C-alpha positions in Angstrom: -5.3 3.5 -7.7 -2.0 2.6 -6.1 1.7 2.4 -7.7 4.1 -0.7 -7.5 4.2 -2.7 -4.1 5.5 -6.2 -2.8 3.2 -8.4 -1.0 5.1 -9.3 2.0 2.6 -11.9 3.4 -1.7 -12.3 4.8 -2.7 -12.0 7.9 -6.6 -14.3 8.2 -6.4 -14.2 4.7 -6.0 -11.1 3.6 -3.1 -9.3 1.8 -0.6 -7.4 3.0 1.3 -5.5 0.6 3.7 -2.8 1.2 3.8 0.1 -1.6 7.0 1.2 -3.1 6.4 4.5 -2.1 6.8 3.4 1.8 10.5 3.2 1.5 10.4 7.2 0.6 9.5 7.0 4.5 10.7 4.2 6.1 14.3 5.6 5.7 14.3 9.1 7.3 11.9 8.1 10.2 14.1 5.6 11.2 16.9 8.0 10.6 15.1 10.4 12.7 14.3 7.8 15.8 18.4 6.8 15.6 19.3 11.0 16.0 16.3 11.0 18.5 17.8 7.5 20.6 21.5 9.1 20.3 20.1 12.5 21.4 18.8 11.3 24.5 20.6 8.3 25.8 24.3 9.8 25.1 25.9 7.0 26.9 24.2 4.1 24.4 26.9 3.2 21.7 26.2 3.5 18.3 24.7 -0.4 17.4 22.6 0.1 20.2 21.2 3.1 19.9 20.3 2.1 15.7 18.8 -0.9 17.5 16.1 0.8 19.1 15.4 3.3 16.3 15.0 -0.1 14.6 12.4 -1.6 17.1 10.9 2.2 17.2 10.2 2.2 13.5 8.5 -1.4 13.8 6.6 -0.5 16.5 5.3 2.6 14.2 4.5 1.1 11.4 3.0 -1.7 13.2 1.0 0.3 14.4 -0.3 1.5 11.3 -0.8 -2.3 10.8 -3.1 -2.5 13.6 -5.3 0.3 12.7 -5.6 -1.2 9.4 -6.4 -4.9 10.3 -9.0 -3.3 13.0 -10.9 -1.7 9.6 -10.5 -5.2 7.8 -11.8 -7.1 10.8 -15.0 -4.9 11.6 -15.5 -5.2 7.7 -15.6 -9.1 7.6 -17.8 -9.0 10.7 -20.4 -6.6 8.7 -20.4 -9.8 6.3 -17.7 -7.3 3.3 -15.0 -8.7 1.6 -11.6 -7.7 1.9 -9.5 -7.4 -0.9 -6.1 -6.7 0.3 -4.2 -4.2 2.9 -1.7 -1.7 1.2 1.1 -0.3 3.2 1.8 3.4 2.1 4.5 6.5 2.5 1.2 8.1 4.4 -0.2 5.5 6.6 -2.1 2.6 4.9 -5.1 1.9 2.8 -7.5 -1.0 3.5 -9.3 -2.3 0.3 -13.0 -3.4 0.7 -16.2 -2.2 0.0 -17.4 -0.1 3.2 -20.4 1.6 1.3 -22.1 -1.4 0.2 -22.9 -2.3 4.0 -24.7 0.9 4.5 -24.1 3.8 7.0 -23.8 1.7 10.1 -20.9 -0.2 8.3 -19.2 2.4 7.4 -19.6 4.1 10.4 -18.6 1.0 12.5 -15.7 0.7 9.8 -14.2 4.0 10.2 -14.4 4.7 13.5 -12.5 1.4 14.6 -9.0 2.9 13.1 -8.8 5.4 15.5 -10.3 3.6 18.6 -7.9 0.6 17.8 -4.6 3.7 17.5 -6.2 5.5 21.1 -5.9 1.5 23.0 -2.6 1.2 21.5 -1.3 5.0 22.8 -2.7 3.4 26.4 -0.7 -0.2 26.0 2.7 1.7 25.1 2.1 4.4 27.6 1.9 1.3 30.0 4.9 -0.2 28.3 6.8 2.8 28.7 6.0 2.8 32.5 7.0 -0.8 33.3 10.1 -0.4 31.2 11.2 3.2 33.2 13.6 1.6 36.1 15.0 -1.6 34.0 15.7 0.1 31.1 14.5 3.4 30.1 16.1 3.8 27.1 13.6 1.2 26.0 10.7 2.9 28.0 11.6 6.0 25.7 11.0 4.3 22.5 7.6 2.5 23.9 6.7 6.5 25.3 7.3 7.6 21.6 5.3 5.3 20.2 2.5 6.1 22.5 2.4 9.7 21.7 2.7 9.1 17.7 -0.3 6.4 18.6 -2.0 9.3 20.2 -1.2 11.7 17.3 -2.5 9.3 14.8 -5.8 8.7 16.6 -6.4 12.9 16.9 -5.4 12.9 13.3 -7.7 10.6 11.7 -10.6 12.5 14.2 -10.4 15.4 12.1 -14.1 15.6 10.1 -11.9 15.6 7.3 -12.3 13.5 3.9 -10.7 11.0 3.6 -9.4 10.8 7.1 -11.4 8.6 9.2 -13.3 11.5 11.1 -14.2 12.9 7.5 -15.8 9.2 6.8 -17.7 8.9 10.0 -19.3 11.9 9.3 -19.7 10.8 6.2 -22.1 7.6 7.2 -23.4 9.8 10.6 -25.3 12.6 7.4 -25.9 9.8 5.3 -27.8 7.7 8.1 -29.6 10.8 8.8 -30.5 12.2 5.5 -30.7 8.9 4.0 -28.8 9.7 0.7 -25.3 8.8 0.5 -24.4 11.5 -1.7 -25.4 14.3 0.6 -22.9 12.4 3.3 -20.4 12.8 0.6 -20.7 15.9 -0.2 -21.2 17.5 3.3 -17.5 15.4 4.4 -16.1 16.7 1.2 -16.8 20.4 1.8 -16.3 19.8 5.9 -13.2 17.9 4.4 -11.9 21.5 2.1 -12.8 23.4 5.5 -9.9 21.6 7.6 -7.3 21.4 5.0 -7.9 24.9 4.6 -7.8 26.0 8.5 -4.4 23.6 8.5 -2.8 25.7 5.9 -3.8 28.9 7.9 -2.6 27.7 10.9 0.7 26.2 9.1 1.2 30.1 7.6 0.4 31.3 11.6 3.2 28.8 12.9 6.0 30.3 10.0 5.6 33.6 11.5 6.2 32.4 14.8 9.5 30.9 13.6 8.5 26.8 14.0 9.0 25.7 10.1 8.6 22.7 10.4 5.5 22.4 12.3 4.1 24.8 9.6 5.3 22.6 6.7 3.9 19.4 8.4 0.5 21.2 8.7 0.4 23.0 5.2 1.4 19.4 3.9 -1.5 17.8 5.8 -3.8 20.6 4.8 -3.2 20.5 1.2 -3.2 16.9 1.0 -7.1 16.9 2.7 -8.3 20.1 0.3 -7.2 17.7 -2.8 -8.3 14.4 -1.0 -12.2 16.2 -0.9 -12.2 17.3 -3.7 -10.9 14.0 -5.4 -13.8 12.3 -2.9 -16.7 14.8 -4.8 -15.2 14.1 -8.2 -15.2 10.0 -7.3 -18.6 10.7 -5.7 -20.4 12.7 -9.0 -18.3 9.5 -11.3 -20.0 6.6 -9.1 -23.7 8.1 -9.7 -22.8 8.1 -13.0 -21.3 4.7 -13.0 -24.5 3.6 -11.2 -26.4 3.9 -14.3 -24.5 1.2 -16.5 -24.4 -2.9 -15.9 -21.4 -4.7 -16.5 -23.0 -6.3 -19.4 -22.6 -3.5 -20.8 -19.1 -2.5 -20.6 -17.3 -6.1 -20.5 -14.9 -7.5 -23.0 -14.9 -11.1 -24.3 -14.0 -13.6 -21.5 -10.3 -14.5 -21.3 -9.6 -18.5 -22.2 -11.6 -20.8 -20.1 -9.5 -24.2 -18.9 -12.1 -27.3 -18.9 -11.8 -28.9 -15.5 -12.0 -32.4 -16.7 -8.5 -32.1 -18.7 -5.1 -33.2 -17.6 -2.6 -31.1 -16.3 -0.3 -31.2 -18.8 -2.8 -30.2 -22.0 -3.7 -27.1 -19.5 0.1 -26.7 -19.5 0.8 -27.0 -23.1 -2.5 -25.3 -23.8 -3.1 -22.6 -21.9 -1.0 -22.2 -18.7 2.6 -22.0 -20.2 3.7 -18.6 -21.2 1.2 -17.1 -18.6 2.8 -17.7 -15.6 1.1 -14.5 -13.7 -2.1 -15.0 -14.7 -5.3 -16.8 -13.1 -7.1 -18.8 -15.5 -11.3 -19.5 -14.9 -12.1 -23.3 -15.0 -15.1 -24.9 -15.7 -17.4 -27.9 -15.6 -19.8 -28.4 -18.2 -20.0 -24.1 -19.0 -20.4 -23.3 -15.3 -17.7 -21.5 -13.6 -16.1 -23.7 -10.5 -12.8 -21.9 -9.9 -9.3 -21.0 -11.1 -6.0 -22.3 -12.0 -2.7 -20.6 -12.6 0.7 -21.9 -13.6 2.0 -22.8 -10.5 -1.2 -24.6 -8.8 -1.0 -26.9 -12.1 2.8 -27.5 -12.1 2.8 -28.3 -8.3 0.0 -30.7 -8.5 1.4 -31.9 -11.3 4.8 -33.0 -10.9 2.6 -35.7 -8.7 0.6 -37.1 -11.2 1.2 -34.2 -14.9 -2.6 -36.6 -15.8 -4.3 -35.7 -12.8 -7.5 -33.5 -13.9 -7.2 -29.8 -13.8 -9.9 -29.5 -11.3 -7.6 -31.5 -8.6 -5.3 -27.9 -9.1 -7.9 -25.1 -8.2 -7.1 -22.5 -6.4 -8.4 -20.9 -3.2 -12.0 -19.4 -3.9 -10.5 -15.5 -3.3 -8.1 -16.1 -6.4 -10.7 -15.1 -9.5 -13.0 -11.9 -8.7 -16.6 -12.2 -10.1 -19.4 -10.4 -10.9 -23.2 -10.9 -11.8 -24.0 -9.5 -15.4 -26.7 -7.6 -14.2 -24.4 -5.7 -11.3 -23.8 -2.4 -11.3 -21.0 -0.2 -12.5 -20.5 1.2 -9.4 -20.4 -2.2 -7.6 -17.3 -3.3 -10.3 -15.5 -0.4 -9.9 -15.1 -0.3 -6.4 -14.3 -4.4 -7.6 -11.6 -4.0 -10.1 -10.6 -0.8 -8.9 -7.0 -2.4 -7.5 -5.7 -3.9 -10.6 -7.1 -7.5 -11.1 -10.4 -7.6 -13.4 -13.1 -9.5 -13.2 -15.1 -12.6 -14.3 -18.6 -11.6 -15.7 -20.9 -14.2 -14.8 -24.7 -15.1 -16.7 -26.2 -17.8 -14.5 -23.1 -19.3 -13.2 -21.7 -19.0 -16.7 -18.3 -16.4 -17.7 -19.4 -14.5 -20.4 -17.1 -11.8 -20.2 -14.6 -9.8 -18.6 -13.9 -6.8 -17.1 -11.8 -4.7 -15.6 -11.2 -0.4 -14.7 -10.2 0.3 -18.8 -13.5 -1.3 -19.6 -15.0 1.1 -17.1 -13.7 4.1 -18.6 -14.5 3.1 -22.4 -18.0 2.5 -21.1 -17.8 6.2 -19.1 -16.8 7.8 -23.2 -19.6 6.3 -24.3 -22.1 7.6 -22.4 -20.8 10.7 -22.7 -20.5 10.8 -26.3 -16.6 11.3 -26.0 -15.0 9.1 -28.4 -11.7 9.4 -26.4 -11.3 7.6 -23.4 -11.8 9.9 -20.5 -8.2 11.0 -18.2 -6.7 9.0 -15.8 -8.7 11.1 -13.1 -11.6 10.0 -14.0 -11.5 6.7 -13.9 -13.2 4.4 -11.4 -11.5 3.9 -7.8 -11.5 2.0 -4.8 -13.5 3.9 -1.9 -10.7 2.6 0.4 -9.7 4.4 3.4 -6.7 6.5 2.8 -5.0 9.3 4.8 -2.0 10.3 6.7 -1.2 7.7 9.5 -4.5 5.7 8.5 
């Protein structure tokens, strides 16, 4: 679903990834903030202005992260897994199968994002008032951050799918009608309508001479139109995938590492040459965990004859699905790029990834060719400007 990225850490066990596209917005935003600080505070030196611009940029992107962490916290509170948070050029995305919790869970998960930005806007507004007397330039940075958070909150409340407001609308219709499909369609239609309205408003602003604002409005409108149409396509795709089961699409399982062999043997037979991979570990045929080259080498440095079971990774290192799991649920799990191990009564019987789902769809439609990239399953994680 996303491009290349760098893992920069984790919070509460949730991995945080910085998407490569983030660089394209981080640099111009920092420069714009630098120019703004210099213009509003001509008495400051260049280094001071640059320092304040960097503070403002960190607060801006920190606000995006808080937004996504709020989504993740509520998802976990509703018992849903959170696979990660990705910071993108338009904002962020929390990878969680919000639909799995039902309409109410999606409503709460979606609503908390704009709420967090609203609270941040109030916080930074108060900080700007407190800093106004001792250091006015810092008060200006806090005031700017408050304004940005207020705008992000308002933008995300627009009922355009896939913004939070569109997700809220989808959840409300889903809850009222009992049909997830109807909720998705209504949110998709409204999303297209909001996008068209924003493009139209952009045209009006061009005639008024506000070219910069017009381009911004047109871009957001275009994004909403494309995203809403994509959401409708994904919903149709989900309906098709729901007819299949993991066992029908899986490939053969990866090599299974016995829990009782020594770490030296595991390194020689399975792990060396596969440093970036994670291997399932079995005991009497049943999955007991996972091991990697790094975990085996780290533990094996002390005692290379220790068994593999002593070097197991945390439980979330390996994604698993039951053989009877619907392919729509499988798509949510593997969309981030990591394959899942298919289990039957606790025993690994296969591996499944996005390409396997694409092949299953091709077979199900009677088309020998794989479907194009636009038909590949994608996670329903929240994505949108300022998210």
